[in-house]
N, C-alpha and C positions, 0 to 999 in steps of 0.2 A: 540677497544672500540666502534667505529661506528656500527659495527655489532651488538652488544650489545644492543646499544641504538636503534637502527632499530627494533630489535627483541622486545624489552620492548614495543615501540610504537605499533608495531602490535599487540601485546597480549593486551594493554590498549582497543584499538580500538575494539576487538574481544569481551572483557569484556563489555564495553561500548553497544555494540549491543545486547548481550545476555540479559543483564538489560532491555534494551529497549523491546525486546521481551517477558519479563514477566510482563510489566507494562500494566495495563489497560488503563491507561490516560497517554497522551504525551503532552509535551509541542512544542512549534514551532522548537525549536533547535533538540529535539528529532525526531518530526516528519520529520525533514527534513534528518536526518541520516536514518531514517525507510526508507523514500521514495526514497532516492538518489538524493534528489533535493536541491536547496538552499534555506536559509530562505525567501529570496525576493520572491522566487517563490512560497512557501508556502503561504505568505501574500497575493500575487496577487491571488491566487487560492481562498483564503477565502474572498478577496475583492469582487471577481466575484460570491461567495456562491457556487461554484462548488463541495464544501465537506462541510460535517457538522462539527460543532465545538461547543465547550461550551465556554462561555465567563462570569464566574460567577464573579459578583461585577463589570462588564464592563473593566475590564482592561487585565488580563493575559488570552490567549487564550490556550485553552486545546482540544485534538483530542482523541477521542475513537479509540483504536487500531483496534478493530472489523471494525469500520466506514472506516477506512484507508484501509483496506483488500478488503472491500466490494467495495468502489471506486476505487481500482486497478482492481478488477474484471469486475467493470461496462465497463471497454475500452476494454475487450476482444473480440480479433477477432477470428473467427471459424477458423479452419485449413480446408482443403480439404477432410480431412477423417471425420471430424465433418459433414459438409455439405453432405458429400455422405451417411453418416450414418443417417441423418435426411431424407434425400430424400428416402432412402431404407425404411425406417420405415413408412413415410406417403405414398408411394407408395402401401407398405405392408398393411396397414390398409384401404387404399382405394381400393384394388383391393378385399378385404374380404366383403367389403360393397356391391361393385356390383352383 
């Protein structure tokens, strides 16, 4: 019986995540799930204005999923291959101009 309950809980979580992936606007709770952060961390991020959000009527906070994805990508750290490719591209352009 415990196994079935565990499986049902996992299925419920997967359905919740799938639903979040399809929504354009997310609540704080949904945003926390989407980003894998706590709700209190989401509130701290919004208080510091580190991420864009909407607050219609001045009460409930909503996030655009697209903004969240852009925020994630803004912290991207380039791999050594990316840096090497960029360097090769730069040197290739520089040498052609000489």
